[in-house]
ROSEZA-482766 format. One record per residue: residue number from 0; x, y, z of N, C-alpha, C, O, CB in turn. Coordinates in steps of 0.1 Angstrom, whole numbers, m for minus. Glycine has a CB too. Layout:
<atoms>
{atom NUM, {X, Y, Z}, {X, Y, Z}, {X, Y, Z}, {X, Y, Z}, {X, Y, Z}}
...
</atoms>
This chain:
<atoms>
{atom 0, {75, m107, m90}, {74, m103, m76}, {63, m110, m69}, {52, m112, m75}, {72, m87, m76}}
{atom 1, {66, m115, m58}, {56, m122, m50}, {51, m113, m38}, {58, m106, m32}, {62, m135, m44}}
{atom 2, {38, m114, m36}, {32, m106, m25}, {25, m116, m16}, {18, m125, m19}, {21, m96, m31}}
{atom 3, {28, m114, m3}, {23, m122, 7}, {12, m114, 15}, {15, m103, 19}, {34, m128, 17}}
{atom 4, {1, m120, 17}, {m10, m113, 25}, {m11, m119, 39}, {m13, m131, 40}, {m24, m113, 18}}
{atom 5, {m8, m111, 49}, {m9, m116, 62}, {m21, m112, 69}, {m25, m100, 69}, {4, m112, 70}}
{atom 6, {m28, m121, 76}, {m41, m118, 83}, {m38, m118, 97}, {m35, m128, 103}, {m52, m128, 79}}
{atom 7, {m39, m107, 104}, {m36, m106, 118}, {m49, m105, 126}, {m57, m96, 123}, {m27, m94, 122}}
{atom 8, {m52, m115, 134}, {m64, m116, 141}, {m63, m112, 156}, {m52, m115, 162}, {m70, m130, 140}}
{atom 9, {m72, m105, 161}, {m71, m101, 175}, {m74, m112, 184}, {m81, m122, 180}, {m81, m89, 178}}
{atom 10, {m69, m112, 196}, {m71, m123, 206}, {m82, m120, 216}, {m86, m129, 223}, {m58, m126, 213}}
{atom 11, {m87, m108, 217}, {m97, m105, 227}, {m111, m106, 222}, {m120, m105, 230}, {m94, m91, 233}}
{atom 12, {m113, m107, 209}, {m127, m108, 204}, {m127, m116, 191}, {m117, m117, 184}, {m133, m94, 202}}
{atom 13, {m138, m122, 188}, {m139, m131, 176}, {m141, m122, 164}, {m150, m113, 164}, {m150, m141, 177}}
{atom 14, {m133, m124, 154}, {m135, m116, 141}, {m135, m126, 130}, {m127, m135, 130}, {m124, m105, 140}}
{atom 15, {m144, m124, 120}, {m145, m133, 109}, {m141, m127, 96}, {m133, m132, 89}, {m159, m139, 109}}
{atom 16, {m147, m116, 93}, {m145, m110, 80}, {m137, m97, 81}, {m133, m92, 70}, {m158, m107, 73}}
{atom 17, {m134, m92, 92}, {m126, m80, 94}, {m111, m83, 95}, {m107, m91, 103}, {m131, m72, 106}}
{atom 18, {m103, m77, 87}, {m89, m79, 87}, {m82, m68, 96}, {m85, m56, 93}, {m83, m79, 73}}
{atom 19, {m75, m72, 106}, {m70, m63, 115}, {m55, m64, 118}, {m51, m70, 128}, {m78, m64, 128}}
{atom 20, {m47, m58, 110}, {m50, m52, 97}, {m46, m61, 86}, {m39, m71, 88}, {m43, m38, 95}}
{atom 21, {m51, m59, 74}, {m47, m67, 63}, {m35, m61, 57}, {m35, m50, 51}, {m59, m68, 52}}
{atom 22, {m23, m67, 59}, {m10, m61, 56}, {m4, m67, 44}, {m4, m79, 43}, {m1, m63, 68}}
{atom 23, {0, m59, 35}, {6, m63, 23}, {21, m62, 25}, {26, m51, 27}, {2, m55, 10}}
{atom 24, {28, m73, 24}, {43, m73, 26}, {50, m78, 14}, {44, m85, 5}, {46, m81, 38}}
{atom 25, {63, m75, 13}, {71, m81, 2}, {75, m95, 6}, {71, m101, 16}, {83, m72, 0}}
{atom 26, {84, m101, m2}, {89, m114, 1}, {97, m114, 14}, {106, m106, 16}, {98, m119, m11}}
{atom 27, {94, m124, 22}, {102, m126, 35}, {112, m137, 33}, {112, m144, 23}, {92, m129, 46}}
{atom 28, {121, m137, 42}, {132, m147, 42}, {127, m161, 41}, {131, m169, 32}, {141, m145, 53}}
{atom 29, {119, m166, 51}, {114, m180, 50}, {107, m183, 38}, {108, m194, 32}, {106, m182, 62}}
{atom 30, {99, m174, 33}, {91, m176, 20}, {101, m178, 9}, {99, m186, 0}, {81, m165, 18}}
{atom 31, {111, m170, 8}, {121, m171, m2}, {128, m184, m2}, {130, m191, m12}, {132, m160, m1}}
{atom 32, {131, m189, 10}, {137, m203, 11}, {127, m213, 7}, {131, m223, 0}, {141, m205, 26}}
{atom 33, {114, m212, 10}, {104, m221, 6}, {103, m221, m9}, {103, m232, m16}, {90, m218, 12}}
{atom 34, {103, m209, m16}, {102, m209, m30}, {114, m215, m37}, {112, m222, m47}, {100, m194, m35}}
{atom 35, {126, m212, m32}, {138, m218, m37}, {138, m233, m36}, {142, m240, m46}, {150, m212, m30}}
{atom 36, {133, m238, m25}, {133, m253, m23}, {123, m259, m32}, {126, m270, m38}, {129, m256, m8}}
{atom 37, {111, m253, m34}, {101, m258, m43}, {106, m258, m57}, {103, m267, m65}, {88, m251, m41}}
{atom 38, {113, m248, m61}, {119, m247, m74}, {128, m258, m77}, {128, m265, m88}, {125, m233, m77}}
{atom 39, {137, m261, m67}, {147, m271, m69}, {140, m285, m70}, {144, m294, m78}, {157, m271, m57}}
{atom 40, {129, m287, m62}, {122, m299, m62}, {115, m301, m76}, {115, m312, m81}, {112, m300, m51}}
{atom 41, {110, m290, m82}, {103, m291, m95}, {114, m295, m106}, {111, m303, m115}, {97, m278, m98}}
{atom 42, {126, m290, m105}, {136, m292, m115}, {142, m306, m113}, {145, m313, m123}, {146, m281, m114}}
{atom 43, {145, m309, m100}, {154, m321, m98}, {146, m333, m94}, {151, m345, m96}, {164, m317, m87}}
{atom 44, {134, m332, m87}, {128, m343, m81}, {114, m346, m87}, {111, m358, m90}, {127, m341, m67}}
{atom 45, {106, m336, m89}, {92, m338, m93}, {91, m340, m108}, {93, m330, m115}, {83, m326, m88}}
{atom 46, {89, m352, m112}, {88, m354, m127}, {75, m362, m129}, {70, m370, m121}, {100, m362, m132}}
{atom 47, {69, m360, m141}, {56, m366, m144}, {58, m374, m157}, {64, m368, m167}, {45, m355, m146}}
{atom 48, {54, m386, m158}, {54, m394, m170}, {44, m389, m180}, {32, m387, m175}, {53, m409, m167}}
{atom 49, {47, m388, m192}, {38, m384, m202}, {35, m395, m212}, {43, m405, m213}, {44, m372, m210}}
{atom 50, {24, m395, m219}, {20, m405, m229}, {32, m408, m239}, {39, m398, m242}, {7, m402, m236}}
{atom 51, {33, m420, m243}, {44, m423, m252}, {43, m416, m265}, {53, m414, m272}, {44, m438, m254}}
{atom 52, {31, m413, m270}, {29, m407, m283}, {33, m392, m282}, {33, m385, m293}, {15, m409, m288}}
{atom 53, {35, m386, m270}, {39, m372, m269}, {53, m372, m264}, {56, m375, m252}, {30, m365, m259}}
{atom 54, {62, m369, m272}, {77, m369, m269}, {81, m356, m265}, {82, m346, m273}, {85, m374, m281}}
{atom 55, {84, m354, m252}, {89, m342, m246}, {104, m342, m244}, {111, m332, m245}, {82, m338, m233}}
{atom 56, {109, m353, m242}, {124, m355, m240}, {128, m369, m243}, {119, m378, m246}, {128, m351, m226}}
{atom 57, {141, m372, m243}, {145, m385, m246}, {141, m395, m236}, {139, m407, m240}, {160, m385, m247}}
{atom 58, {138, m391, m224}, {134, m400, m214}, {119, m400, m212}, {114, m407, m203}, {141, m397, m201}}
{atom 59, {112, m393, m220}, {97, m392, m220}, {92, m387, m206}, {82, m392, m201}, {91, m405, m223}}
{atom 60, {100, m378, m200}, {96, m373, m187}, {94, m358, m188}, {102, m351, m194}, {107, m376, m176}}
{atom 61, {84, m353, m181}, {81, m339, m181}, {83, m333, m167}, {78, m339, m157}, {66, m336, m186}}
{atom 62, {90, m322, m166}, {93, m315, m153}, {80, m308, m149}, {73, m302, m157}, {105, m306, m154}}
{atom 63, {78, m308, m136}, {66, m300, m130}, {69, m285, m132}, {80, m281, m128}, {63, m304, m116}}
{atom 64, {59, m278, m136}, {60, m263, m138}, {60, m257, m124}, {51, m258, m116}, {49, m258, m147}}
{atom 65, {71, m249, m121}, {72, m243, m108}, {61, m233, m105}, {55, m233, m94}, {86, m236, m107}}
{atom 66, {58, m224, m115}, {48, m214, m112}, {34, m220, m109}, {27, m215, m101}, {47, m204, m124}}
{atom 67, {31, m230, m117}, {18, m236, m114}, {17, m243, m101}, {7, m242, m94}, {15, m247, m125}}
{atom 68, {28, m250, m97}, {28, m256, m84}, {28, m246, m73}, {20, m248, m63}, {41, m265, m82}}
{atom 69, {35, m235, m74}, {35, m224, m64}, {22, m218, m63}, {17, m215, m52}, {46, m214, m67}}
{atom 70, {15, m215, m74}, {2, m209, m74}, {m8, m217, m67}, {m16, m212, m59}, {m3, m206, m89}}
{atom 71, {m8, m231, m70}, {m18, m239, m63}, {m15, m240, m48}, {m24, m241, m40}, {m17, m253, m69}}
{atom 72, {m2, m240, m45}, {2, m241, m31}, {m3, m229, m23}, {m8, m230, m12}, {17, m242, m29}}
{atom 73, {m2, m217, m29}, {m6, m205, m22}, {m21, m204, m22}, {m26, m199, m12}, {m1, m193, m30}}
{atom 74, {m28, m209, m32}, {m43, m209, m31}, {m48, m218, m20}, {m57, m215, m12}, {m49, m214, m45}}
{atom 75, {m42, m230, m18}, {m45, m239, m7}, {m42, m233, 6}, {m49, m234, 16}, {m39, m253, m9}}
{atom 76, {m30, m226, 7}, {m26, m220, 20}, {m36, m208, 23}, {m39, m206, 35}, {m12, m214, 19}}
{atom 77, {m41, m202, 13}, {m51, m190, 15}, {m64, m195, 21}, {m68, m189, 31}, {m54, m183, 2}}
{atom 78, {m70, m205, 16}, {m83, m210, 22}, {m81, m216, 36}, {m90, m214, 44}, {m90, m220, 13}}
{atom 79, {m69, m222, 38}, {m67, m227, 52}, {m65, m216, 62}, {m70, m217, 73}, {m55, m237, 51}}
{atom 80, {m57, m206, 58}, {m56, m194, 67}, {m69, m187, 69}, {m71, m182, 80}, {m45, m185, 61}}
{atom 81, {m77, m186, 59}, {m90, m180, 60}, {m99, m187, 71}, {m105, m181, 79}, {m97, m179, 47}}
{atom 82, {m99, m200, 70}, {m107, m208, 79}, {m101, m206, 94}, {m109, m205, 103}, {m107, m223, 75}}
{atom 83, {m88, m206, 95}, {m82, m204, 108}, {m86, m191, 114}, {m89, m190, 126}, {m67, m205, 107}}
{atom 84, {m87, m181, 106}, {m91, m167, 110}, {m106, m167, 114}, {m110, m161, 124}, {m88, m157, 100}}
{atom 85, {m115, m173, 105}, {m129, m173, 107}, {m133, m179, 120}, {m141, m174, 128}, {m136, m180, 96}}
{atom 86, {m127, m191, 123}, {m130, m198, 136}, {m121, m194, 147}, {m121, m201, 158}, {m129, m213, 133}}
{atom 87, {m113, m184, 145}, {m104, m179, 156}, {m96, m190, 162}, {m96, m191, 175}, {m113, m172, 167}}
{atom 88, {m90, m198, 154}, {m84, m210, 158}, {m72, m208, 168}, {m69, m217, 176}, {m79, m218, 146}}
{atom 89, {m66, m196, 167}, {m55, m193, 175}, {m58, m195, 190}, {m50, m200, 198}, {m49, m180, 172}}
{atom 90, {m70, m190, 194}, {m73, m190, 208}, {m75, m204, 214}, {m69, m207, 225}, {m86, m182, 210}}
{atom 91, {m82, m213, 207}, {m84, m226, 213}, {m73, m235, 210}, {m71, m245, 218}, {m97, m232, 207}}
{atom 92, {m65, m233, 200}, {m53, m242, 197}, {m42, m240, 208}, {m35, m249, 212}, {m48, m241, 183}}
{atom 93, {m41, m227, 212}, {m30, m224, 221}, {m34, m229, 235}, {m25, m228, 244}, {m28, m209, 222}}
{atom 94, {m46, m234, 238}, {m49, m240, 250}, {m43, m254, 252}, {m41, m259, 263}, {m64, m241, 252}}
{atom 95, {m39, m260, 240}, {m34, m273, 240}, {m20, m274, 235}, {m13, m284, 236}, {m43, m282, 232}}
{atom 96, {m15, m263, 228}, {m2, m263, 222}, {6, m252, 230}, {2, m241, 232}, {m3, m260, 207}}
{atom 97, {18, m256, 233}, {27, m247, 240}, {33, m237, 231}, {32, m238, 218}, {38, m254, 248}}
{atom 98, {40, m227, 236}, {46, m217, 228}, {59, m222, 222}, {66, m214, 215}, {49, m204, 236}}
{atom 99, {62, m234, 224}, {75, m240, 219}, {75, m240, 203}, {85, m237, 197}, {77, m254, 223}}
{atom 100, {63, m242, 197}, {63, m242, 183}, {67, m228, 177}, {74, m227, 167}, {49, m246, 178}}
{atom 101, {62, m217, 184}, {66, m204, 179}, {80, m201, 182}, {87, m195, 174}, {57, m193, 186}}
{atom 102, {85, m206, 193}, {99, m203, 197}, {109, m211, 187}, {119, m205, 183}, {102, m208, 211}}
{atom 103, {106, m223, 184}, {114, m231, 175}, {114, m226, 161}, {124, m226, 154}, {110, m246, 175}}
{atom 104, {102, m220, 157}, {101, m214, 144}, {110, m201, 143}, {116, m198, 133}, {86, m211, 140}}
{atom 105, {110, m193, 154}, {118, m182, 155}, {133, m186, 154}, {141, m179, 147}, {116, m174, 168}}
{atom 106, {137, m197, 160}, {150, m201, 159}, {154, m206, 145}, {165, m203, 140}, {153, m213, 169}}
{atom 107, {144, m212, 139}, {146, m216, 125}, {149, m204, 116}, {158, m204, 107}, {134, m224, 120}}
{atom 108, {140, m194, 117}, {142, m182, 109}, {156, m176, 112}, {162, m171, 102}, {131, m172, 113}}
{atom 109, {160, m175, 124}, {173, m169, 127}, {184, m177, 121}, {194, m171, 115}, {175, m169, 143}}
{atom 110, {184, m190, 121}, {194, m198, 115}, {194, m196, 100}, {205, m195, 94}, {192, m213, 118}}
{atom 111, {182, m196, 94}, {181, m194, 79}, {187, m180, 75}, {195, m179, 66}, {166, m194, 75}}
{atom 112, {184, m170, 83}, {189, m157, 80}, {205, m156, 81}, {211, m150, 72}, {183, m146, 89}}
{atom 113, {210, m162, 91}, {225, m163, 93}, {231, m170, 82}, {241, m166, 76}, {228, m169, 107}}
{atom 114, {225, m182, 78}, {231, m190, 68}, {231, m183, 55}, {240, m183, 47}, {223, m203, 67}}
{atom 115, {220, m176, 51}, {218, m169, 39}, {228, m157, 38}, {234, m154, 28}, {204, m164, 37}}
{atom 116, {230, m151, 50}, {240, m140, 50}, {254, m144, 47}, {261, m138, 40}, {239, m133, 64}}
{atom 117, {258, m156, 53}, {271, m161, 50}, {272, m165, 35}, {282, m163, 29}, {274, m174, 59}}
{atom 118, {262, m171, 29}, {262, m174, 15}, {263, m162, 6}, {271, m162, m3}, {249, m181, 11}}
{atom 119, {256, m151, 10}, {257, m139, 2}, {271, m133, 3}, {276, m127, m7}, {247, m128, 7}}
{atom 120, {277, m133, 15}, {291, m129, 16}, {301, m137, 8}, {310, m131, 2}, {295, m129, 31}}
{atom 121, {299, m150, 7}, {307, m158, m1}, {305, m154, m16}, {315, m154, m23}, {304, m173, 1}}
{atom 122, {293, m152, m21}, {291, m148, m35}, {297, m135, m37}, {302, m132, m48}, {276, m148, m38}}
{atom 123, {296, m126, m28}, {301, m112, m30}, {316, m112, m30}, {322, m105, m38}, {296, m103, m18}}
{atom 124, {322, m121, m23}, {337, m122, m23}, {342, m127, m36}, {353, m122, m41}, {342, m132, m12}}
{atom 125, {335, m135, m43}, {339, m140, m56}, {336, m130, m67}, {341, m132, m78}, {332, m153, m59}}
{atom 126, {328, m120, m65}, {324, m111, m76}, {330, m97, m75}, {329, m89, m85}, {309, m110, m76}}
{atom 127, {335, m93, m63}, {339, m79, m61}, {354, m79, m56}, {360, m89, m54}, {330, m71, m51}}
{atom 128, {359, m67, m55}, {373, m65, m51}, {374, m68, m36}, {364, m68, m29}, {378, m51, m54}}
{atom 129, {386, m69, m31}, {388, m71, m16}, {383, m60, m8}, {377, m62, 3}, {403, m74, m14}}
{atom 130, {385, m47, m12}, {381, m36, m5}, {365, m36, m3}, {360, m33, 7}, {385, m23, m11}}
{atom 131, {359, m39, m14}, {344, m39, m14}, {339, m50, m5}, {329, m49, 2}, {338, m40, m28}}
{atom 132, {346, m62, m6}, {342, m73, 3}, {344, m70, 17}, {335, m74, 26}, {350, m86, m1}}
{atom 133, {355, m64, 21}, {358, m60, 35}, {347, m50, 40}, {343, m51, 51}, {372, m54, 37}}
{atom 134, {343, m41, 31}, {332, m32, 36}, {319, m40, 37}, {311, m36, 46}, {330, m20, 25}}
{atom 135, {317, m50, 29}, {305, m58, 31}, {304, m64, 45}, {294, m65, 51}, {304, m69, 20}}
{atom 136, {316, m69, 50}, {317, m75, 63}, {314, m64, 74}, {307, m66, 83}, {331, m81, 66}}
{atom 137, {320, m52, 72}, {317, m41, 81}, {303, m37, 81}, {297, m35, 92}, {326, m28, 77}}
{atom 138, {297, m37, 69}, {282, m34, 68}, {274, m44, 75}, {264, m41, 81}, {278, m32, 54}}
{atom 139, {277, m57, 74}, {270, m68, 80}, {270, m67, 95}, {260, m67, 101}, {275, m81, 75}}
{atom 140, {282, m66, 100}, {284, m65, 115}, {278, m52, 120}, {271, m52, 131}, {299, m66, 119}}
{atom 141, {280, m41, 113}, {275, m28, 117}, {260, m27, 118}, {254, m22, 127}, {280, m17, 108}}
{atom 142, {254, m33, 108}, {239, m34, 107}, {233, m41, 119}, {224, m36, 126}, {234, m40, 94}}
{atom 143, {240, m52, 123}, {235, m60, 134}, {237, m52, 148}, {228, m51, 156}, {243, m73, 135}}
{atom 144, {249, m47, 149}, {252, m40, 162}, {244, m27, 164}, {239, m24, 175}, {267, m36, 163}}
{atom 145, {242, m20, 153}, {234, m7, 154}, {219, m11, 157}, {213, m4, 165}, {235, 1, 141}}
{atom 146, {214, m21, 151}, {200, m25, 154}, {198, m29, 168}, {189, m26, 175}, {196, m37, 145}}
{atom 147, {208, m37, 174}, {207, m41, 188}, {208, m29, 197}, {201, m28, 207}, {218, m51, 191}}
{atom 148, {217, m20, 193}, {219, m8, 202}, {207, 1, 202}, {202, 5, 212}, {231, 0, 196}}
{atom 149, {200, 3, 190}, {188, 12, 190}, {176, 5, 196}, {167, 12, 201}, {185, 15, 175}}
{atom 150, {176, m8, 196}, {165, m15, 202}, {164, m13, 217}, {153, m15, 223}, {166, m30, 200}}
{atom 151, {175, m8, 223}, {174, m5, 238}, {172, 9, 241}, {174, 14, 252}, {188, m9, 244}}
{atom 152, {166, 17, 231}, {164, 31, 232}, {155, 35, 243}, {155, 46, 249}, {160, 37, 219}}
{atom 153, {145, 26, 246}, {135, 29, 257}, {142, 31, 270}, {136, 37, 279}, {125, 18, 258}}
{atom 154, {154, 26, 272}, {161, 27, 285}, {170, 39, 285}, {178, 41, 295}, {169, 14, 288}}
{atom 155, {169, 48, 275}, {179, 59, 275}, {173, 71, 282}, {179, 82, 281}, {181, 63, 260}}
{atom 156, {163, 70, 290}, {157, 81, 298}, {168, 87, 307}, {176, 80, 313}, {146, 76, 306}}
{atom 157, {169, 101, 307}, {160, 111, 302}, {165, 116, 288}, {160, 127, 283}, {159, 122, 311}}
{atom 158, {173, 109, 281}, {178, 113, 268}, {167, 112, 258}, {160, 101, 257}, {190, 105, 263}}
{atom 159, {164, 123, 250}, {153, 123, 240}, {139, 122, 246}, {138, 118, 258}, {155, 112, 230}}
{atom 160, {130, 126, 238}, {116, 125, 242}, {111, 111, 242}, {117, 103, 235}, {107, 134, 233}}
{atom 161, {101, 108, 250}, {96, 94, 251}, {92, 88, 237}, {95, 77, 234}, {84, 93, 260}}
{atom 162, {86, 96, 229}, {81, 91, 216}, {93, 89, 207}, {92, 80, 198}, {71, 101, 210}}
{atom 163, {103, 97, 208}, {115, 95, 200}, {122, 82, 204}, {126, 74, 195}, {125, 107, 201}}
{atom 164, {123, 79, 217}, {129, 67, 221}, {121, 55, 217}, {126, 45, 213}, {130, 67, 237}}
{atom 165, {107, 56, 217}, {99, 45, 213}, {101, 43, 198}, {101, 31, 193}, {84, 49, 215}}
{atom 166, {102, 54, 190}, {104, 52, 175}, {117, 46, 172}, {118, 37, 163}, {103, 66, 169}}
{atom 167, {128, 50, 179}, {141, 44, 177}, {141, 29, 180}, {147, 21, 173}, {152, 51, 185}}
{atom 168, {134, 25, 191}, {133, 12, 195}, {125, 3, 186}, {129, m8, 182}, {128, 11, 209}}
{atom 169, {113, 8, 182}, {104, 0, 173}, {110, m2, 159}, {108, m12, 153}, {91, 7, 172}}
{atom 170, {117, 9, 154}, {122, 8, 140}, {137, 7, 140}, {144, 12, 131}, {118, 20, 133}}
{atom 171, {143, 0, 150}, {157, m1, 151}, {163, m9, 139}, {173, m4, 133}, {161, m9, 163}}
{atom 172, {157, m20, 135}, {162, m28, 124}, {161, m20, 111}, {170, m20, 103}, {154, m41, 122}}
{atom 173, {149, m13, 108}, {148, m6, 96}, {158, 6, 95}, {163, 8, 84}, {133, 0, 95}}
{atom 174, {160, 13, 106}, {169, 24, 106}, {183, 19, 103}, {190, 26, 95}, {169, 32, 119}}
{atom 175, {187, 9, 109}, {200, 3, 107}, {203, m1, 93}, {213, 1, 87}, {203, m9, 117}}
{atom 176, {193, m8, 87}, {194, m13, 73}, {195, m1, 63}, {203, m1, 54}, {182, m22, 69}}
{atom 177, {186, 9, 65}, {186, 20, 56}, {199, 28, 57}, {205, 32, 47}, {174, 30, 59}}
{atom 178, {204, 29, 69}, {217, 37, 71}, {229, 30, 64}, {236, 36, 57}, {220, 38, 86}}
{atom 179, {230, 16, 66}, {241, 9, 60}, {239, 7, 45}, {249, 3, 38}, {244, m3, 67}}
{atom 180, {227, 8, 40}, {225, 7, 26}, {229, 21, 19}, {235, 21, 8}, {210, 4, 22}}
{atom 181, {227, 32, 26}, {230, 45, 21}, {245, 48, 22}, {250, 56, 13}, {223, 55, 28}}
{atom 182, {252, 43, 32}, {266, 47, 34}, {275, 43, 22}, {284, 52, 19}, {272, 39, 46}}
{atom 183, {273, 32, 15}, {282, 29, 4}, {281, 39, m8}, {288, 38, m18}, {280, 15, m1}}
{atom 184, {271, 48, m8}, {269, 57, m19}, {274, 71, m15}, {271, 81, m22}, {254, 58, m22}}
{atom 185, {281, 72, m4}, {286, 85, 1}, {301, 85, 0}, {308, 76, 4}, {281, 88, 15}}
{atom 186, {307, 96, m5}, {321, 99, m5}, {329, 89, m13}, {324, 84, m24}, {326, 98, 9}}
{atom 187, {341, 85, m8}, {349, 75, m15}, {343, 61, m16}, {347, 53, m25}, {363, 75, m9}}
{atom 188, {334, 58, m7}, {328, 45, m8}, {319, 43, m20}, {317, 32, m24}, {319, 43, 5}}
{atom 189, {315, 54, m26}, {307, 54, m38}, {315, 48, m50}, {309, 43, m60}, {301, 67, m42}}
{atom 190, {328, 48, m49}, {336, 43, m60}, {339, 28, m59}, {345, 22, m68}, {350, 50, m60}}
{atom 191, {335, 22, m49}, {337, 7, m47}, {328, 0, m57}, {317, 4, m61}, {333, 3, m33}}
{atom 192, {333, m11, m62}, {326, m20, m71}, {316, m28, m64}, {319, m39, m58}, {336, m29, m80}}
{atom 193, {304, m24, m64}, {293, m30, m56}, {284, m38, m65}, {282, m35, m76}, {285, m20, m47}}
{atom 194, {279, m49, m59}, {268, m57, m66}, {255, m50, m63}, {252, m47, m52}, {268, m72, m62}}
{atom 195, {247, m48, m73}, {234, m41, m72}, {223, m50, m77}, {225, m58, m86}, {234, m27, m79}}
{atom 196, {211, m48, m72}, {200, m56, m76}, {195, m51, m90}, {194, m39, m92}, {188, m54, m66}}
{atom 197, {193, m61, m99}, {189, m57, m112}, {174, m53, m112}, {166, m61, m107}, {191, m69, m122}}
{atom 198, {171, m42, m117}, {157, m37, m117}, {153, m35, m131}, {159, m28, m139}, {156, m23, m109}}
{atom 199, {142, m42, m135}, {137, m41, m148}, {131, m27, m151}, {125, m21, m142}, {126, m52, m151}}
{atom 200, {133, m22, m163}, {127, m9, m167}, {114, m10, m174}, {108, 0, m177}, {137, m2, m176}}
{atom 201, {109, m22, m177}, {97, m24, m184}, {88, m33, m175}, {92, m41, m168}, {99, m30, m198}}
{atom 202, {75, m30, m177}, {65, m37, m169}, {61, m50, m176}, {50, m51, m182}, {52, m29, m166}}
{atom 203, {70, m60, m176}, {68, m72, m183}, {74, m84, m174}, {82, m81, m166}, {75, m72, m197}}
{atom 204, {69, m96, m176}, {75, m107, m169}, {90, m108, m171}, {95, m105, m182}, {68, m120, m173}}
{atom 205, {97, m112, m161}, {112, m113, m161}, {117, m123, m171}, {128, m123, m176}, {118, m115, m148}}
{atom 206, {109, m134, m173}, {112, m145, m182}, {108, m141, m196}, {96, m137, m198}, {106, m158, m177}}
{atom 207, {117, m143, m205}, {113, m140, m219}, {104, m150, m225}, {98, m148, m236}, {126, m140, m228}}
{atom 208, {102, m162, m218}, {93, m172, m223}, {79, m169, m220}, {70, m176, m225}, {97, m185, m218}}
{atom 209, {76, m160, m211}, {63, m156, m207}, {58, m143, m213}, {66, m134, m214}, {62, m156, m191}}
{atom 210, {46, m143, m217}, {40, m131, m223}, {30, m124, m214}, {25, m113, m217}, {34, m134, m236}}
{atom 211, {26, m130, m203}, {16, m125, m194}, {20, m128, m179}, {27, m138, m177}, {2, m130, m197}}
{atom 212, {14, m120, m170}, {17, m123, m156}, {9, m134, m150}, {14, m141, m141}, {14, m110, m148}}
{atom 213, {m3, m136, m155}, {m12, m146, m149}, {m6, m160, m152}, {m1, m163, m163}, {m26, m145, m155}}
{atom 214, {m7, m169, m142}, {m2, m182, m143}, {m13, m191, m150}, {m24, m191, m146}, {1, m188, m129}}
{atom 215, {m9, m198, m160}, {m18, m207, m167}, {m18, m220, m160}, {m8, m228, m160}, {m14, m208, m182}}
{atom 216, {m30, m224, m154}, {m31, m236, m147}, {m32, m248, m157}, {m33, m260, m152}, {m43, m236, m138}}
</atoms>
């Protein structure tokens, strides 16, 4: 399991050591794509020549260890983000950089999410029955439409209290995802052959080749 620490800095005052707030999040879509790409590069592209007296393979080539490369990458990203927060770099860089970089990154994220969703539907189609696959499409479209619908809750006045409308609007995506995750477990839908995430029952590394969580540099 990977944990990403996000440092959110305020724009109205300089902050150096205070995290506002220091948020612990799970793996995000773009980070998953980054990790997947780095893994493929380690396996397919990044190779290191080893001394001739140490025979690791017939071609005398050693593959780069993914966990070590990822650990070093995250450590370097950590100190760079820390310096950006200490010097409040966001305020002065945005004086010379337009918001286009943020907009194009949002577009990239959207494309990645759509592409991954189509890939998951393709994998699901090959692994489950037609009925289960058709419900996956309904769930995909329904999750999107419900999230868009709830995001407009602030304009539903005078329906519901103001705080209820704000809650529905702010948590539209979460509500939609939770609802369509729960629906397949209700009634006749519970009998569908669904793919489920494998959850380990023991607190050990997922790879049998590893005996500890810490990455050996």
